[in-house]
Backbone as a ProteinNet text record, in pm:
[ID]
protein_1_A
[PRIMARY]
MIRKGRLALCVAVLFLLQVTVAHRFAHGALRADLLSLAAAFLALEADFEGALWGAFVLGFARDLGSCGRLGAGALTLVPLSAALALLKDRLVRESAWTDLALTFTYVMACGLAGAVGAWAFTTGGRLSELLPGAFGQAVFSAALSPLLFAALTAVGLVETTSGSLDAV
[TERTIARY]
12588.1	12512.7	12492.2	12371	12337.1	12356.8	12413.5	12425.4	12294.9	12220.5	12082.5	12073.6	12164	12162	12189.5	12284.2	12314.5	12201.1	12132.9	12017.5	11907.9	11881	11777.6	11813.6	11939.3	11983.2	11973.3	12014.1	12006.1	11861.7	11773.5	11631.3	11573.9	11609	11557.7	11608.3	11736.8	11792.9	11734.6	11726.8	11671.8	11523	11450.2	11309.1	11292.3	11371.6	11362.9	11402.5	11506.2	11545.7	11437.1	11374.8	11271.7	11150.5	11106.3	10983.2	11005.6	11130.7	11152.9	11230.1	11329.2	11420.1	11406.8	11375.4	11379.2	11283.8	11170.5	11074.9	11128	11223.8	11280.1	11367.5	11417.5	11501.7	11424.2	11294.7	11211.6	11173	11160.6	11116.5	11022.3	10895.3	10796.8	10800	10823	10828.2	10961.8	11062.8	11194.2	11196.3	11198.4	11207	11281.6	11339.2	11419.8	11337.8	11367.5	11309.4	11426.2	11466.7	11584.5	11565.2	11445	11420.4	11428.1	11380.6	11394.5	11540.6	11615.5	11758.5	11831.3	11795.8	11858.6	11821.6	11698.1	11658.2	11734.7	11757.8	11837.2	11981.2	12036.7	12172.1	12180.3	12082.3	12083.4	12067.4	11984.6	11967.7	12096	12174.1	12299.5	12415.2	12416.7	12534.2	12516.5	12395.4	12374.2	12343	12342.1	12298.7	12147.9	12097	11958	11859.8	11876.6	11783.6	11789.8	11909.6	11925	11864.3	11876.9	11818.3	11665.8	11606.5	11460.2	11409.8	11478.2	11437.5	11455.8	11567.1	11589.8	11485	11446.8	11343.1	11208.6	11179.9	11055.3	11053.2	11162.8	11169.9	11163.9	11236.9	11236.4	11100	11033.5	10899.1	10798.2	10811.7	10723.4	10746.4	10874	10904.8	10851.7	10859.3	10807.7	10657.1	10587.3	10442.9	10410.2	10490.9	10467.3	10484	10578.1	10601.3	10500.2	10435.2	10341.5	10197.9	10171.6	10035.5	9942.2	9998.7	9917.7	9882.8	9849	9813.5	9938.5	9930.1	10043.1	10062.3	10182.9	10216	10233.3	10184.6	10195.2	10339.9	10416.1	10557	10638.4	10613.4	10683.8	10644.5	10518.5	10471.4	10536.3	10576.6	10645.7	10795.4	10857	11002.4	11055	10984.2	11035.6	11048.8	10946.8	10966.7	11069.3	11072.6	11171.8	11313	11328.9	11460.5	11501.7	11405.8	11436.3	11482	11413.9	11453	11591.7	11619	11749.7	11859.8	11831.9	11932.6	11965.1	11866.2	11892	11963.3	11932.8	11992.6	12137.5	12172	12306.3	12415.2	12383.4	12482.5	12509.4	12422.8	12438.9	12504.6	12533.5	12592.7	12735.9	12815.2	12949.9	12937.7	12961.2	12940.1	13073.3	13154.8	13283.9	13273.3	13168.9	13151.7	13044.1	13065.7	12963.8	12838.7	12853.3	12738.4	12639.2	12690.4	12600.6	12512.3	12572.3	12494	12397.5	12439.2	12352.1	12231	12254.4	12143.9	12050.6	12107.3	12024.4	11942.1	12002.7	11931.4	11819.5	11846.6	11743.1	11626.4	11655.7	11551.2	11471.1	11540.1	11473.9	11378.3	11425.8	11341.4	11229.1	11256.3	11152.3	11042.8	11082	10982.5	10901.7	10967.6	10894.1	10793.4	10835.9	10746.7	10631.1	10658.7	10551.7	10451.7	10501.5	10411	10325.9	10385.3	10308.4	10205.5	10243	10149.8	10032.9	10061.6	9954.5	9865	9925.9	9846.4	9757.4	9812.1	9732	9619.9	9647.7	9546	9437	9477.1	9380.7	9294.6	9350.3	9279.1	9226.7	9238.7	9181.6	9090.2	9005.3	8917.7	8985.5	8964.6	9024.8	9170.8	9230.7	9370.8	9386.7	9451.8	9476.9	9619.3	9640.3	9771.6	9873.5	9829.1	9919.7	9971.6	9898.9	9945	10040.6	10032.9	10115.4	10250.6	10259.4	10383.6	10500.7	10481.1	10595.9	10657	10576.1	10628.1	10719.9	10684.7	10768.6	10901.7	10897.7	11021	11109.2	11049.5	11126.4	11188.8	11115	11166.9	11284.7	11275.2	11383.6	11508.2	11491.7	11606.8	11677.6	11603.2	11663.9	11724.3	11656.1	11708.2	11834.2	11835.7	11955.7	12073	12045.8	12154.1	12211.2	12128	12174.5	12236.5	12217.3	12257.5	12407.3	12499.5	12641.2	12673.9	12613.3	12637.6	12581.3	12458.9	12398	12465.8	12501.7	12570.3	12705.8	12776.1	12904.9	12885.3	12779.3	12751.8	12714.8	12632.4	12594.2	12711.4	12801.1	12921.9	13013.6	13026.6	13112.8	13059.9	12928	12867.9	12893.3	12918.2	12940.5	12811.1	12709.4	12578.6	12582.9	12660.6	12672.1	12812.9	12821.7	12952.6	13015.5	13141.1	13213.8	13295.3	13278.8	13353.4	13461.1	13572.4	13681.2	13649.4	13654.1	13628.6	13751.4	13737.2	13848.8	13965.4	13937.7	14046.8	14124.7	14057.8	14125.6	14215.7	14178.5	14254.8	14384.1	14391.1	14510.7	14624.7
11417.6	11484.1	11384.6	11376.7	11287.8	11363.1	11296.5	11353.1	11324.5	11429.5	11414.3	11349.9	11383.5	11322.3	11173.6	11137.2	10993.8	10921.4	10990.5	10930.1	10901.7	10996.9	10977	10859.9	10850	10738.6	10605.3	10603	10479	10436.8	10533.8	10501.1	10442.6	10502.1	10450.8	10309.9	10286	10152.4	10050	10083.6	9989.6	9964.6	10066.4	10048.9	9951.5	9971.4	9880.7	9738.3	9724	9589.9	9527.3	9607.6	9555.9	9505.3	9579.8	9541.9	9444.9	9428.8	9340.5	9214	9221.4	9109.5	9043.8	9121.2	9069.7	8952.4	8951.7	8842.6	8709.3	8713.8	8588.8	8516.1	8590.9	8531.4	8501.2	8525.6	8500.4	8352.8	8301.4	8164	8162.8	8156.1	8157.4	8291.6	8284.8	8407.1	8478.6	8410.5	8472.8	8561.3	8691.4	8785	8908.7	8980.8	9097.5	9224.8	9322.1	9455.1	9553	9577.8	9659	9804.5	9855.8	9994.9	10017.1	9922.1	9932.5	9920.4	9836.1	9824.9	9955.6	10022.7	10151.4	10254.7	10251.1	10342.8	10311.9	10184.3	10147.5	10195.7	10184.5	10233.9	10383.6	10458.7	10603.8	10638.2	10562.5	10588	10561	10464.6	10431.3	10522	10571.8	10642.1	10792	10839.2	10980.2	11060.3	11193	11277.3	11261.2	11313.1	11288.3	11338.8	11463.5	11520.1	11446	11412.5	11338.4	11200.1	11136.1	11002.8	11008.4	11112.6	11124	11155.9	11245.7	11276	11154.4	11084.3	10963.1	10857.4	10842.2	10745	10782.8	10913	10957.5	10923.4	10953.3	10926.1	10775.9	10698.4	10552.8	10492.6	10546	10499.3	10530.5	10647.4	10683.3	10590.3	10560.1	10466.9	10327.4	10289.5	10159	10150.7	10261	10264.5	10255.6	10320.2	10313.2	10170.8	10097.2	9959.8	9860.8	9892.4	9796.4	9818.9	9928.4	9964.1	9972.8	10003.4	10019.3	10165.2	10197.1	10334.3	10421.4	10533.2	10625.6	10690	10687.7	10745.9	10644.3	10522.4	10421	10379.3	10364.5	10327.2	10436.4	10561	10672.5	10686.7	10662.3	10669.7	10562.5	10453.1	10346.9	10374.9	10412.4	10425.6	10548.1	10658.5	10781.4	10768.3	10724.5	10710.7	10603.7	10494.7	10390.7	10439.9	10518.9	10576.1	10676.6	10753.9	10848.9	10774.5	10666.9	10588.7	10527.5	10472.4	10411.6	10516.5	10632.7	10739.1	10791	10796.6	10838.6	10729.9	10604.9	10492.6	10469	10495.1	10463.3	10541.1	10662	10742.5	10692.9	10611.1	10558.6	10421.3	10364.7	10231.9	10239.1	10144.9	10130	10035.4	10089.7	10012.2	9970.4	9901.9	9857	9726	9652	9521.4	9527.9	9449.6	9440.9	9370.2	9290.6	9220.6	9319	9430.2	9531.3	9590.3	9627.2	9680.4	9575.7	9450.2	9342.7	9326.8	9331.4	9319.4	9440.3	9559.9	9679.3	9675.4	9627.9	9618.1	9514.2	9400.3	9298.4	9355.4	9425.9	9483.8	9588.4	9669.5	9773.6	9712.3	9614.5	9552.7	9471.6	9410.5	9336.5	9432.1	9548.8	9647.5	9699.2	9718	9758.6	9651.7	9526.9	9417	9402	9418.2	9409.8	9522.8	9642.8	9756.2	9733.9	9680.3	9650	9541.1	9438.7	9329.5	9378.9	9459.2	9512.5	9606.6	9687.9	9776.6	9699.6	9593.4	9511.8	9440.8	9395.8	9327.7	9424.4	9545.6	9640.7	9708.3	9729.5	9810.8	9732.6	9602	9522.4	9416.7	9364.3	9257.9	9124.4	9031.6	8899.3	8901.8	8788	8777.8	8784.7	8685.8	8683.8	8729.7	8790.2	8841.3	8728.3	8612.7	8498.8	8450.6	8480.7	8444.8	8549.2	8672	8780.4	8790.8	8746.8	8760.9	8678.9	8555.7	8484.1	8556	8627.1	8704.4	8816	8879.6	8986.9	8930.4	8814.6	8753.7	8707	8643.7	8598.7	8714.2	8821.8	8940.1	8998.2	9001.8	9055.1	8967.9	8836.4	8746.4	8760	8754.3	8759.4	8896.6	9002.7	9137.3	9161.6	9116.1	9133.5	9054.8	8940.3	8863.4	8936.5	9011.8	9089.2	9223.4	9267.5	9402.5	9430.9	9340.3	9375.6	9403.8	9328.9	9350.2	9484.9	9515	9641.8	9760.6	9746.5	9855.4	9883.9	9779.6	9800	9870.5	9835.5	9900.7	10047.5	10077.6	10215.9	10298.7	10236.1	10305.9	10332.5	10235.5	10252.1	10360.8	10374.9	10478.9	10616.9	10623.4	10751.2	10824.3	10751.3	10809.6	10910	10879.2	10965.4	11023.3	11154.5	11218.4	11184.1	11149.7	11124.9	11248.2	11298.5	11416.3	11374.2	11443.1	11407.3	11460.2	11372.1	11410.2	11471.5	11510.7	11576.9	11481.9	11353.8	11259.2	11235.5	11244.6	11226.7	11344.5	11462.7	11582.9	11592.2	11524.2	11532.9	11453.7
11081.8	10977.5	10863.5	10816.7	10705.9	10575.6	10479.3	10345.9	10272.2	10244.1	10194.9	10057.2	9968.1	9835.2	9841.8	9926.3	9942.2	10012.5	10105.7	10171.5	10069	9981.8	9879.2	9788.4	9750.3	9665.9	9740.3	9865.6	9944.5	9966.4	9994.1	10012.3	9884.1	9770.6	9642.5	9615.5	9638.4	9613.3	9710	9838.6	9936.6	9911.9	9871.5	9838.9	9722.9	9617.3	9502.4	9539.6	9620.6	9665.3	9752.2	9836.8	9926.4	9849.8	9749.4	9680.4	9564.5	9518.8	9403.8	9437.7	9523.5	9543.8	9681.1	9784.7	9921.7	9943.3	9875.8	9896.8	9842.9	9751.7	9697.7	9799.7	9898.3	10001.1	10128.7	10127.5	10244	10248.3	10368.2	10387.6	10507.7	10481.2	10589	10661.1	10790.7	10871.4	10860.3	10806.8	10793	10669	10692.8	10582.4	10629.8	10535.9	10570.2	10555.8	10638.7	10627.4	10613.5	10490.7	10463.1	10504.1	10491.7	10526.5	10678.1	10755.4	10901	10942.6	10872	10901.5	10874.4	10765.5	10735.7	10842.3	10891.4	10998.5	11127.3	11155.2	11272.6	11257.5	11137.4	11111.8	11138.1	11088.6	11110.3	11257.5	11328.9	11471.9	11549.1	11502.2	11569.9	11530.3	11408.3	11358.3	11336.1	11310.2	11277.1	11403.3	11388	11497.7	11517.3	11626.5	11664.6	11559.3	11514.7	11417	11283.9	11239.7	11114.7	11122.6	11238.7	11255.9	11247.2	11303.5	11299.3	11159.1	11088	10950.6	10860.5	10878.1	10800.2	10827.9	10954.6	10989.6	10928.3	10924.5	10862.7	10713.8	10643.8	10500	10473.9	10551.9	10534.7	10569.2	10670.8	10704.7	10596.2	10535.8	10425.4	10306	10276.6	10167.3	10199.6	10325.5	10367.3	10345	10371.8	10347	10199.4	10116.9	9972.4	9920.2	9976.1	9932	9984.2	10094.2	10152.6	10109.8	10043.5	10002.4	10122	10236.9	10357.2	10379.1	10501	10535.1	10532.9	10462.9	10457.2	10593.7	10641.4	10770.1	10880.1	10860.7	10965.6	10987.7	10879.7	10893.3	10958.6	10919.2	10981.1	11127.6	11157.5	11295.9	11382.7	11321.8	11394.4	11404.6	11293.4	11290.8	11364.5	11361.3	11423.2	11575.3	11650.1	11795.2	11831.9	11756.1	11785.2	11755.9	11649.5	11619.3	11725.3	11775.6	11883.2	12008.3	12041.4	12159.3	12142	12023.8	11999.4	11995.7	11938	11933.1	12072.8	12159.7	12297.7	12377	12347.6	12419.4	12379.4	12254.1	12205.4	12278.1	12325.2	12394.2	12535.8	12588	12723.4	12726.8	12610.1	12602.1	12550.9	12593.2	12538.3	12419.4	12299.8	12177.3	12117	12194.4	12143.9	12067.4	12089.8	12027.7	11920.1	11815.4	11710	11762	11866.4	11923.7	11985.2	12037.7	12093.9	11984.9	11871.7	11760.8	11706.2	11704.1	11657.1	11749.1	11879.7	11975.8	11967.3	11951.9	11938.9	11810.5	11702.4	11575.1	11584.4	11646	11664.8	11744.2	11852.5	11936	11860	11779.4	11700.3	11598.2	11522.3	11419.7	11484.9	11598.2	11669.9	11717.1	11768.3	11811.4	11692.9	11578.1	11455.9	11416.5	11419.7	11384	11481.3	11611	11710.4	11694	11667.7	11646.4	11522.2	11416.7	11296.4	11319.5	11397.2	11426.3	11511.1	11611.4	11695.5	11614.9	11527.6	11442.7	11346.2	11286.2	11194.6	11268.4	11389.4	11468.7	11514	11551.3	11606.6	11499.9	11382.4	11284	11164.4	11165.4	11057.2	11117.1	11034.5	11080.5	11055.3	11141.1	11126.7	11168.9	11167.5	11206.2	11356.9	11409.9	11552.1	11578.8	11691.2	11727.6	11739.7	11782.2	11795.5	11659.7	11553.2	11419.2	11362.1	11411	11359	11429.6	11554.2	11631.4	11577.3	11529.1	11471.9	11351.8	11275.9	11164.2	11210.7	11320.9	11375.8	11425	11490	11538.8	11423.3	11323.5	11208.1	11131.9	11119	11052.2	11129.9	11261.9	11344.3	11335.7	11336.1	11328.8	11195.2	11086.2	10953.6	10926	10967.4	10945.2	11027.3	11151.2	11233.7	11176.6	11117	11054.5	10933.5	10863.4	10747.8	10785.6	10908	10945.8	10930	10962.8	10941.4	10795.3	10705.2	10562.7	10516.7	10555.5	10514.9	10582.4	10709.9	10779.4	10715.6	10673.4	10606	10472.3	10400.3	10272.1	10292.3	10391.9	10417.4	10468.9	10541.6	10585.6	10467.7	10377.5	10259.9	10166.6	10159.4	10076.6	10136.7	10265.7	10332.7	10360.1	10401.1	10426.1	10541	10642.4	10758.8	10762	10776.7	10786.2	10920	10916.9	11040.1	11071.2	11191.1	11232.7	11330.4	11326.7	11417.9	11555.3	11652.2	11789.8	11854.2	11979.5	12046.6	12070.1	12086.3	12106.8	11978.6	11863.6	11736.7	11704.1	11750.5	11716.6	11796.3	11909.2	11994.1	11940.1
[MASK]
++++++++++++++++++++++++++++++++++++++++++++++++++++++++++++++++++++++++++++++++++++++++++++++++++++++++++++++++++++++++++++++++++++++++++++++++++++++++++++++++++++++++

């Protein structure tokens, strides 16, 4: 279960960091997408419905920061979050490397969807020029993911419930 007040606060803080500070740490194609990372965290840690609502809110905030078409970010993040939320239950996630690989794949898919959308719906720009940006974004964001995931866990964004093994 997602704590809605904390989600709103985290979205506001990540949005402000994304639009004011994140570009200062970018170098060429290497740039961070903090809002996609938060959506990946929710897909990995929250229940299915909470992950989808969180992805919708984060996608909407992502659209507000990009001055692009409203709804495009949510249209990208919600299906990818649904896929990751369904996939996480089928994997053994004992290693941090598993979460890192899943986060890289999630952000890479977001970047590819954005690149294909920009190529298909705008004039000019070749797809071969947009793909390195998606890869660079996925690499840099995945490198930041342990730090952001630890911060979101410390904030208590997702309620942890005691499972049956913990109760015994």
